[in-house]
Structures are given as C-alpha cells and as structure tokens.
N, C-alpha and C positions, 0 to 999 in steps of 0.2 A: 504494500500500500504506500502511495507517495506521501512524503512529508512536506509540510508547508510551514514557512516562517511567518510569524505575525509580530506586530509591535503595538503596544498599548499607547494610545495618544494621551492618556491621562497621567500615567506614571512612568512611561518610557520603557517598561519591561519588554524584552524580546523573548518570544517563546515559540515552540515548534509543536505542530499537531500532525498526527497521521490520520488521513481520511481518504475516502475514495475520490477519484478525479471528478466524479459527478457532483461532489460537495465542495470542490475547491474554492468556490466563491461564497460559500455560506458564511454567515457571521461567526466569529469566534470570541469567546469571553476570555479576558485576561485571567491568569491564575490568581490574581489579587482581587478578582470580582468585578472589574470594570468591563464595560461592554463597548467602549469606543476604541476599536482596534482596526488595524489595516494590515492586509496581507503584503508581505515584502517579496520582491523579486529575488529569487535564489540564484546563486552562481554554482556552477558545477565544476569541480576540480578533477582533472584527469591526470593521473600519475603514470609514470613509466618512462622508459628511455628507449630511443630508437637505436638499433644496432648500427646502422650506417645509412647515410643519405641515399636516396634512389639514384641510380646512374642515369645520366641523360641518354635518351634513345635516339635523338636526332629527329629530322623531319620538321616540316613547317619552317617558316622564315626565321624565327628567332632561335630555334633549336638546330637548324641545319647550317648555320653559318653564312647565310646569304646577306645578312645585315652587317655592314661594316662601317 
C-alpha cells in the first residue's frame, strides 16, 4: 500500500499515512488532533551504482561523427 506524507498547517507536524491510491486525496487528521492538513509531494530516492557507462553505438548525426 502506498505511503503519503502530510503536514499539519496548525502545528507544523509532518506525518506519513499508508492508504490505498483511491484514498490518496482524502483528508487526513494530524496525530495531534488537528484537521487542517495538506498532502506533500514525495520524492523518490533510487540507490545503486552503474557498473560502466553505455558504449556509444554510432549512427545518427551526433553519434556518427558527421558534426564537426
């Protein structure tokens, strides 16, 4: 189930809720009891390392060397 980040406009608390995508825009209550909250845009971090850059294959103007 996706997780959504919210921030309370009254106290500034940031919190996370797991809920179905169909309920992503439903109102959320702050853990401190406030109901004036806004859903935040979440960023996704992707980790890992590439083993090596892809080798150029040529072809096309910029890959084939016809631009000088």
